LUMLUMLO-480563 format. One record per residue: residue in one letter; x, y, z of N, C-alpha, C, O, CB in turn. Coordinates in steps of 0.1 Angstrom, whole numbers, plus 5000, padded with zeros to 4 digits. Glycine has a CB too. Example, Ala and Ser with C-alpha at 12.3 -4.5 7.8 and 13.67 -1.06 7.14 Angstrom:
<kedrens>
A513249435078512349555078513249675078514249675085511349555090 S512849785071513749895071512950005079513450115080514149945057 
</kedrens>
This chain:
<kedrens>
M686375418831687475348839688275218832689475198834686775298852 A687375138821688375038812689075098803689975028798687774938804 T688975248800690475318792691075388802691775468796690175438779 V691175398810692375418823692875288824694075278822691775468840 F692475198826692975088832693275008818693874908822691975008843 L693174998803694274998793694975038799695674948804694275068781 I695175148803696375268799697375238808698575258806695875448800 I696975198818698175118829698375028822699375068815697875058844 I698174928818698874808810699474828803700574768801698374728804 Y699174938793699774938787701275068790702375098785698774928777 L700675098797702275188806703475078810704675078808701875268825 A702274948819703274848823704274768814705274708817702574768829 F703174808797704074718791704974778785705574718777703474618783 I705374918786706174998780707674988794708874998792705275168776 S706774958806708474978813709274818811710474798812708275038834 L708174698809708774598802709174578794709674468792708374538800 G709374678783710274658770711574768772712574738765709274698755 L711674888782712974978783714374918787715574958784712775098793 P713774768798715374708798716074588791717074528796715674678810 D715474558777715174448770716274498765717374448770713774408761 S716474578757717574608745718774698752719574758745716774708729 M718774708764719874778771721474768771722474838768719574758783 I721174648774722274568776723174548759724274598755721574418784 G722574478752722574448739723474558728724374538720721174438736 A722774698730722874798724724274868730725074928722721474868724 A724674868747725774978748726874878750727974928751725675098761 W726674718750727774608755729374678742730674688744726974358748 P728774718735730574728723731074838736732274838739730374858699 M730274908742730675058745731374938766732474948771728375238745 M730574888769730474858785731574738785732374728795728874808791 R731774648773732674528774734474618776734874608787732474408756 P735174698767735774718773736274788785737474798788735874708769 D734974858792735274918809735674838816736374868825734174958816 F735174708813735374608821736574478824736874418834734274578819 G737074468808737474408805737074308801737974218800738074408809 A735574258797735374158800735074048780734474108771734074188814 P735573938778735173888768733873878760732873858767735573798771 V733873888748732673968739731673878743730473918741732873988722 D731973758747730673688747730073698760728973638761730773538742 A730573748772730173768787728273858781727373798786731673918798 A728073908776727173978773726073858769724873898770727674088764 G726273718765725573608765725073578778723873558780726273508760 L726173578789726073498801725273608806724273538806727473458810 L724773718810724573828815722873798813721973778821725473958807 S722773818798721773778793721073658795719873668795721973798784 M721773528798721273408809720473448819719273448820722273338816 I721573518830720873528842719473618842718473608850721773588853 V719473718828718273808830717273758826716173808826718273938825 V717573588821716473548815716073468826714873478828716473488801 A716773388833716773278842715473338857714773268865718773258847 G715773488856715073518865713873528860713073558870715573608872 T713373538852711973568846711773438841710773438833711873698836 I712473308844711973208838710973178852709773148852713173088832 V711873198866711473208875710173228880709373158885712073258879 S710373378876708773418879707773388872706673378876708473538881 S708073368856707073288847706573188854705373188855707573238833 L707273088860706972928864705872968874704772918873708372808871 A706273098890705573118900704473208898703873258907706373158911 S704073248884703573328876701773318885701173418890703873268858 S701373208885699973168886699873148901698873168907699573028877 A701073118908700473138925700473258930699673288938701273068935 V701573338925702173478926700573588926700073658934703273508909 L700373548911698973668906697473618913696473678912698573668885 N697673528918696373438929696873518941696273618945696473218932 K697873498945697773588960698073698963697973728974698273558969 L698573778954698973898953697873988944697774118946700373868947 G697273938936696174048926697274088913698374118917695674238936 T697074088900697474168891698174298894699274308888696574188884 G697874378901698074538904699274508910700374498904696974628914 K699174478925700274428932701874358928702974368932699574328938 V701174278918702674218913703174318904704374338903702574058906 T702174388896702474498887703474608892704674618888701174558884 F702774688903703874738905705274718917706074798921703374838906 I705174578920705974518929707574468913708674498912704874358939 S706874398908707674398897708674528892709874548894706874358887 V707974608885708674738880709174798888710074868882707974828875 A709074818902709774888913710874768914711674788923708674938927 V711174668908712474588908713274568903714274508907712674518909 T712774618890713274688878714074778877715274788873712474748873 A713174848882713774988885714874978890715775008882713075078894 V715274948903716374958911717574888902718474958897716074878925 A717574748900718074658895718674778878719674738874716674508894 L718374858874718774928867719775038871720975048868717874958862 L718875118880719675148891721275118891722175178885719075088901 G721175008901722474958899723274928892724374888896722574908902 F722774938882723874868867724674988867725874988868723074838848 S723675138866724575228863725675218871726675218864724075348864 Y726075218884727075228894728075108893729175108899726575248907 S727775018887728174868890729774898883730074958873727074728882 P730574808896731874898897731974768885732374818874732974928914 S731874658885732674498877731474438870730374478870733474358890 I731974338866731274238862730274208866729074208862731774158861 L731074138882730274058888728974118893728074058897730973998897 W729074268892728074348903726774388890725574418893729074538912 L727274368874725974328864725474218866724174228865726274308850 A726074078869725873958871725273958885724073898884727173878869 V725573988893724073968906722974038902722074008909724274038923 L722674138892722174268894721074168879719874148879723474458892 S721674138873721174098860719374028864718274058861722673958853 F720073888876718673828880717473878886716473818885718873728888 P717474008893716574058898715574188887714574248889717174098911 L716874198873716274238865715474148857714374178853717074308859 G715874028854714473948849713573928858712573978854714573818845 L713573888867712573868880711173938876710073898873713373948896 G711974088878710874138877709974138864709074218862711074238882 A710274038856708974048845708473958843707473968836709174088833 G708873838847707973688845706373688847705573658838708373578858 S706073738859704873758864704073828861702873778859704873778873 I704373958859703274058848703374018834702574058826703574228849 D704073948831704373938814703273818813702473818804706073888808 A703373708822702073618820700473668824699473648817702373478829 G700473728835699573798843698973888830697973848823700273888856 L699473988828698374088818698074058803697274128796698874248817 N698973918796699273848788697373798788696273848783700773728792 N697673688797696373638797695273698801694173638799696373558803 Y695473878810694073928814693873968797692774028797693974068828 V694173958792694274088777693873948768692773978762696374188772 A694173838765693773678761692373698763691573728754694473538771 T692173688772690573628779689573748778688273748778690573578800 H690273838778689073948781688974058767687874118766689574058798 Y690074068758689874158749690274098733690873988730690674278754 K689874188725689974118712691574138708692474198714688974198701 A691774078699692974028690693874168691695074168694692473988673 H692874298687693974428682694374488695695274578697693074558672 H693574408705694374488725695874388724696974418729692774418748 M695474278718696974228726697474288716698274358721697574058730 S697474308701698774368695699274488697700374508695698774378684 W698074598702699174758705699374728720700074808727698174958703 L698674598725699774578742701174598739701974688743699574408751 H701474468731702974458727703474548718704674558720703274338723 C703174618708703374748707704074828713704974888709702574798706 F703474828731704074968737705074888747705474948757702775088745 W705674708742706174668748707674738741708674788747705774538749 G707374718726708374748712708774938714709774988711707174708694 V707374998722707875168725709175138733710275178729706575268737 G708875058744710475078753711375018749712375078750710775028767 A711374908743712274868739713074938727714374958727711874758737 M712274988720713075138708713775208714714975218713712075268702 L712875288725713275388734714975328741715875408740711875388746 G715075228745716175168752717575198747718575268752715975008752 P717575138733719075238724718875308717719775308708720175188716 I717575428715718075548711718475608725719675648725716975638701 I717775608735718575668744720175638748720875708754717975648754 M720475518743721475498750722875558740723975608744721375338752 S722175518725722975598714723175708714724275728708722675598704 R722475828719722375988723723675988733724776048730720776038733 Y723675928741724575908753726375908747727275988747724075748762 I726275778742727075758735728075848722729275868721726575678732 A726675878714727275968706727676078707728376138699726775988700 A726876138721727476268731728776248737729076318746726576298743 G729576148730730876108740730676068757731676058765731776238741 E729176058760729576008777728875848777728675758768728476128792 S728875848787729275718797728375648790727675718782729075718814 W728175498790726575398788726375438801725575538799726475198785 R726575428815726275418828725175548824724075488824727575418840 H724775688820724075748821722775708811721675758812724875858820 G723075618802722175598796720875438805719775418801722975588780 F721475378813720775288822720275348831719175318835721475208826 L721275478841720675568852718975688840717975748845722575698862 T719275688830717975738824716675658824715475688826718275768810 V717275558821716175408815715575418835714375438837717475188806 S716275398846715875338860715375468864714675448874717075258871 L715475608860714875708863712975718858711975748864715975818857 I713375678843711875648835710875538845709775558850712275548818 Q711975418844710575318851710375328870709675238876711075108846 F710875418875711075478890709375588889708375588896712875598890 A709875678877708175708873707375668874706375708880707775718864 L707575538868706375448862705675418876704575458878706975308852 V706275338886706375348895705275418902704175368905707475378897 V705575538903704875608913703175628906702075638910705675768915 V703775628894701775588888701575468890700375458894701275618871 L702175358888701275238890700875238905699775198910702075098886 F702075288913701675278931700075408933699175378941703675358945 I699875518927698775588930697575468919696475478924699075778926 A697675378908696975358905696475208912695475158906697175378893 L696875128922696675068928695174998936694874878939697475108931 P694475128939693175098941692175088927691075048928692675218951 L692875128914691775088904691374938902690374878899692175128889 W692674908906692774758901691674658908691274548904694374708906 K691374718922690674678930688974688923688174588922690974758943 R688774798919687274838915687874788906688574708912686374978915 A688374768894687874758880687274618878687374518885688874788870 Q686474628862685774518863685974528847685974628841684274508873 P685974408841686474338831685574418820684374408820686174168833 A686174478812684874608805684974518795683774498793685374808800 A685574438786684974308773685374208778686574188782685374298757 Q684374148776684574018780685773948771686874008767683073948777 A685273798770685873738756685273778747684173808749685773598754 P686173788732685373818722684373748717684773638713685873838714 A682673778715682173628709682773548700682773428703681073638703 E683073588690684073498680685073398683685673318676684773578673 Q685173448700686673338703685773238705685973128701687873368717 I684473278715684273158719683573088711683572968713683673158730 Q683173138703682573018692683472948686682972868679681773068681 Q684772958686686372948677686772848689687672758687687573138674 E686272868700687572818710686972648715685972588719687872948729 I688372608710687972448708687972348727688772328736689572368694 I687072328725686772318740688072158748687972028747684572258738 S688872228756690072138759689772098773689772198781691372208757 P689571978779689171978796690372048806691572058802689071798802 Q689872078817690472098823691272028829690671938834690072148827 V692872018831693471918841694371978847694672088842694171798835 P694971928859695571998870697072008866697671908861695271928885 G697672118869699272128870699672088857699172108846699872028882 T701171998860701671998842700771908838700971908826703271938837 G700071848839699271818828698871848817698571768808698671808831 V698672028817697972088806699172058792698872068781697572278811 L700672008797701371978787700871868780700971878768702671968790 R700271758785699771688777698671698768697971598763699771618782 I698371838766696971858752697971878740699071918738695672038753 K697071818733697671838721697771948711696871978703697271768716 G699072008710699572098702700172198710700572308705698572148694 V700272148725700572238736702672258737703372358740699772158751 K702872158733704072098729705072228719705972308720703671958721 L703772178707704372258695704472448699705372538699703172218680 A703072448704703172628710704272588713705072578704702172718725 L704672558723706072628732707372608726708372668730706372548747 I707272538715708572538705708172608694708672578683709272398701 T707472688695707472808686707872938692708573028687706172818682 F707172928705707673028717709273018718709773128718707072978731 L709972948719711272868722711672978712712173078717711572678720 F711672978699712672998687711973128688712773188695712672898672 Y711173208687710473348681711073388692711573498688708773378679 C711473358707711973508714713373438713714173518717711373578733 G714073318710715373308707715773408692716773478693715673138705 V715073408680715573508675715473678680716373758681715173478663 E714173698681714173828687715373908699715574028701712873828691 A715973778707716873838718718073848709718973938710717173748733 T718073728697719773718694719773828684720873838678720373558688 L719073898682719374008670719674098676720574168673718374058660 G718474118691718674228693719774268705720074378708717474258694 L720374118710721574118716722674138710723374218715721774028722 W723174078696724274088692724274148680725074118671724873978692 G723174248678722874308666723574388660723874388648722074368667 S723874508672724874568674726174518673726874548663724574618685 S726774428681728274388674728274268664729374198663729374348686 F727274238657727074238637727674338635728974338634725374258627 L726774468634727074588629728274638628728574708618726574668633 V729174608639730574658641731874578638732974618635730774688655 N731474468639731974398636732574318623733674278620731574368641 V731174318618730674268600730774378592731474388582729074218597 K730074458598729574588590730274708588730074788579728574638597 G731074698598732474828603732074958608732775058607733474878591 L730374958613730075078616730075078630730174968636728975118610 S729875218638730475308645729475248660728275228658730275468637 A729875228671728875178679727875258685727175218694729475118687 A727775408678726475488683725475478669724375498667726875678687 T726375428660725575438646724675288646723575248641726975438630 A725375228654725075038657723775018664722774948662726374948670 A724075098673722475168684721775188679720675138682722275288692 G722075278668720575348664719775288655718575288653720675488658 W721075198649719775068635719274968644718174918642720974928618 V719874948656719074848663717774818669716974728671719574838671 S717875038674716775068678715675118665714675178668717175168690 L715975098652714775108642714774938643713774898637715175198625 Y715374858648714474688643713374708652712174698650715374498649 Y714174758671712674758675711674848672710574848676712674758688 G712274908665711075048662710174958652708974968654711875228652 G710774838638709974838636709074728640707974728635710074858628 I709374628650708874558658707174628663706074568664710074548669 T707574788667706674878670705474898660704274878660707474988672 L706274958651705474958640704674918639703474948641705674948633 G705174798633704574638630703474578639702474518637705874518632 R703874618646702174568659701374638656700274598652702074608678 L701574798656700674928658699774858643698474838645701775138657 I700174828632699474838621698774708625697574708622700274848607 T699374588632699074448632697574468640696674378638700274348642 G697274588648696374598655695074618650693974578654696574668661 F695474698637694474748628693874638617692674658613695074868620 V694674508611694874458607694374308609694274218601695674498607 T693774308628693574218628691574168625690874068626694374208640 F691674288622689974378621689574228607688474168607689974638612 R690674198597690374138585690774018583690073938577690774188577 F692174008588692273888592692873818608693273878618693173848582 N692673688606692973588621694273558621695173568613692273418621 N694173538635695573538638696573398633697773388636695473548654 R696073308626697073248617697173288608698173238602697073168613 Q696573358603697173438587698373538593699473528588695773558577 L698073598601699173678604700373648614701073738619698673778608 I700373498617701373458623702173408614703373398616701073378633 R701473368603702173288589703173378582704273338579701073248578 T702673498578703273598571703973658580704873728575702373688565 G703873668593704973738600706273648600707473688600704473768616 I705973548601706973458600707973428586709173398586706373348604 L707073448575707973468563708773598561709873608556707173448552 V707573728567708873838563709573828572710273918568708573988561 S710073788582711673798588712373698586713373678593711873818603 L711973628579712473488573713273598559714473618558710773328567 L712273668550713173718541714473868544715473908538712173748529 G713573928559714773998566715973948568716874008564714474028577 A716073818576717373788578717873658562718873578563717273698598 L717373648553718573638541718973748537720073748531718273558528 L718273848538719173948533720174018543721074088539718474038528 L719873988554721174028560722773908561723973928565720574058576 V722073788555723073678550723773718538724873688535722273548547 L722773818530723373828513724673938512724474058512721973908502 P726173888510726974018507726974188504727874268502727473978499 L725974208504725474348503726174478509727074458516724274348508 P725774588506726674728511725674728523724574688523726574898500 A726474778535726274738554724574818547723974718542727874888574 I723774948544722474998542721574888542720674878550722275068530 F721874808532720974668534720774578548719874508551721674578525 S721174598551721874558572720074598576719074528578723974758585 L720374758576719274818584717974808578716974828583719474948587 F718074758564716274678557716174608566715574628576715874568542 G716974508562716974338572716874338585716574218589718274268573 F716874448595717174428604715374498605714574448613718674488609 I715074608596713674608598712474528597711474528603713474678594 L713174448585712274348581711674258590710474238590712874268572 V712774198602712574138610711774108619711174018624713074138612 G712174288622711074368634709874368630708974318638711174518637 L709474438614708474388616707574238610706374208611708074478615 G708174188606708174038605707473948619706573868620709873978602 A708173998627707873938642707174038649707074028661709273908650 A706674148642705574248650704674158653704274138664704874378643 P703974078643702473978648702673898658702073888669701773868637 I704173798652703673608655703773638671702973548675705073428649 F704173708681704173698698702673758703702273718714705773808707 P701873838696700173848703700173798701700473708709699073908703 C699573728683698673648683699073518684698273438682697873658672 M699873488687700073328692699773338706699073238709701573258690 L699973428718699373458727697873468725697173368728699873558731 H697173548721696073598719695373438713694173428713696073748709 E695973358709695173238706694973098712694473008706695373218696 T695673118725696073068732694573008744694572888748697073158737 P693573098746692773058752691672978744690972888748692473168759 A691573038724690872938715691472838716690672748716690572958701 R692772788717693472648714693272588720692972478716694572628714 F693272598730693372488744692272568756692972598766695672468753 G691472598758690472658764690872718776691772688783689672568765 K689772838779689772958790690472938802691273008809688372998795 Q689872758804690472708821691772658817692272598826689472558831 N692172658811693672578810695172708806696372688804693572438793 S694472818806695372988795696172988805697272938805694473188791 Q695573048815696573078825697773008827698973048825695873068838 K697472878832698972758831699772758820701072768819698472608831 I698672748809699572758797700872878796702172868797698472808785 M699972958795700673158793701573128799702673158794699973328800 G701673068813702773068823704372998820705473028824702072998834 Y703472868810704572818805705172858795706372848793704672728804 Q703872918782704772968769705573108778706673128775703573018751 M705073148783705873278788707473238792708473308788705073338802 A707673088802708873008805709672998791710773038787708372858811 M708472918785709772868772709972968760710772948751709372718763 A709273078761709873198754711073288763711673378757708673308750 Y711373268776712173288779713673208778714873238779711673308788 T712973108777714372988776715273008763716472988761713972818775 G714073038754714473068742715573188743716773168739713273098733 G715173318747715773448750716873418760717573518763714773538756 A717173308766717873288779719373178769720573168773716473178794 F718773108759719873038754720873018741721972978738719572948755 L719573078735719973078724720873158720721773128713719273088718 P720673268723721673398723723373428729724273498723720873478730 P723373348741724673298748725373238735726373278730724473178762 M724373088730724872988724726173118713727373148714723272878716 L724973158704725473258691726673318698727673308692724373388686 G726673368709727373478711728973398714730073438711726573578725 W728773258722730073168722730773088711731873038711729873068732 I729773098700730773048687731073158681732273148677730072948675 A730473298678730873448676731773448681732473508673730173558680 A732573408691733673458700734973388698736073418702733273438715 R734273238688735173178684735373138670736073038666735273088690 S734873228661734573218650734373378642735373428638733573138651 S733373418642732873548634731473598638730673508639732873528618 F731173708639729373728644728873728627727673718624728673938656 M729873728616728873638604728073558602727473528592729273568598 I727973488620726873358617725673408620724773338617726973228626 L725473528625724473588636723473558624722973448626724573768643 P722973628606722073578595721873448595720673418595722473598583 F722473378595722473228593722273138606721873018605723973198587 M722373188617721673148626719973178630719073128636722573198635 L720373298622718573328622717573248613716473218616718373478616 V718173218602717373158592717073058600715873038603718073118579 G718072958606718072848607716472858623715472788623719872798609 Y716772948632715772978640714172958629713372868630716073148645 I714273018624712873108622711972978611710772948610713273308613 I713072928603712672788592712272688607711172638606714372688579 V712772648618712172558628711072618629710072548625712772528641 M710872748635709872858640708372838627707272888631710873068640 L708472798620707372808607707272608611706272558616708272898587 I707972568608707972428608706672388618705672338614709472358613 S707072418635706672408640705172508642704472448650707672388644 S704672588640703772688642702672628627701472668626704772868642 E703372558620702772528607701772378611700672348607704272518594 K702672298619702372178629701172198637700172128635703472138639 I701372288645699972348653698772368646697572338649700272488658 N699172418637697572478627696672318623695572278624698272578605 A697872268618697072118614696972028624696871918620697772038602 V697072038636696771978652695072038655694071978655698072058666 M695472208657694272248656693172228646692072218650694372348656 K693372208635692272198622691772028628690772018635693072218601 N692571898624691871798631691571808642690771718644692471698632 R691671878654690871868667689471928665688571868672691571928679 K688872028659688172128655687272018648686072008653688772248646 E687571938637687071878630686671738641685571698640687871868617 E687071698647686771588658685771648667684971588674688171538666 V685871758666684571808675683371848670682271878676684871918683 S683671848659682171888648681671768645680671768638682371968632 M682371628650681471548642680871448648680071378643682171488632 
</kedrens>
């Protein structure tokens, strides 16, 4: 039962990742069809993330009322319908309308599954869970690049991904009874319980007053800013600055997501030897190295290495930060804080990429790597500050 339950959760995260990279990978081909300005992709991204933020903030109430199984099933179904609509959209206005439910399908399921795994499974399961998100995010651009390279419409890419989502909907529907019978096969790991810094349970938004929570939110904001910015504008950077074809650029973006996926697979094993704090710090530094490689005026092939390094570095950051949530702030507060963290993460994904697109449309996509470096440095500073706060709290508790 425990194995089947985990497989279902992993499949759900594949469905979460599939649409995340589709718009950015297809945009160089979509934009001329609609006669849209280059930064319109940023507006679509904002609408998608607005839907996700709404569902993230409502996640605690929705999950308590419907249960994780039903929320997962409904969310994937909504995403599948939205993607189907994308494949038939006659105008940019319809894309904008469909972008909201596309995002709405992600927030509650994301917060619910992340909190479940963080409180009931060890760190390697969290990394492997997000590895499966990377599988979905990597498959999206690969599917799109295949259609573009074959001279077919980008619409076929969205249609194919929609059909994959509908297949997952069927699986999740069949599996609904399992959620009622499933019992946590693995309780919170003993080492996490021992390391957990006791925090009082506080009502509603009062969790924001817990020391370190706001720093964690800043880290999530800029992490997703980096991940979403490179995912959305990576193809445009490669086409406009490095002179690559749209098909090649989409393929390279898929390797960026491939770096995230492979990195999270490896991280799952590395967690047996290193703790979350060490992996977060190392990941940020590797991402910084990749972004710096994009800044340098080197041949285009080095941009591929830069994309992969940013992806590999990003791999442990998000799942390790999520897994630290109960240990940092107490299990009794983790579901509320998880919802706020996911909302802030999606806020970064909503506003930072469009801001870059707006600036790039009025200057050049050459600013992309410089902005990434700035985001990563802010993320590093906030992450190190929260480590200092946690260290001080641990010392106060032990006194």
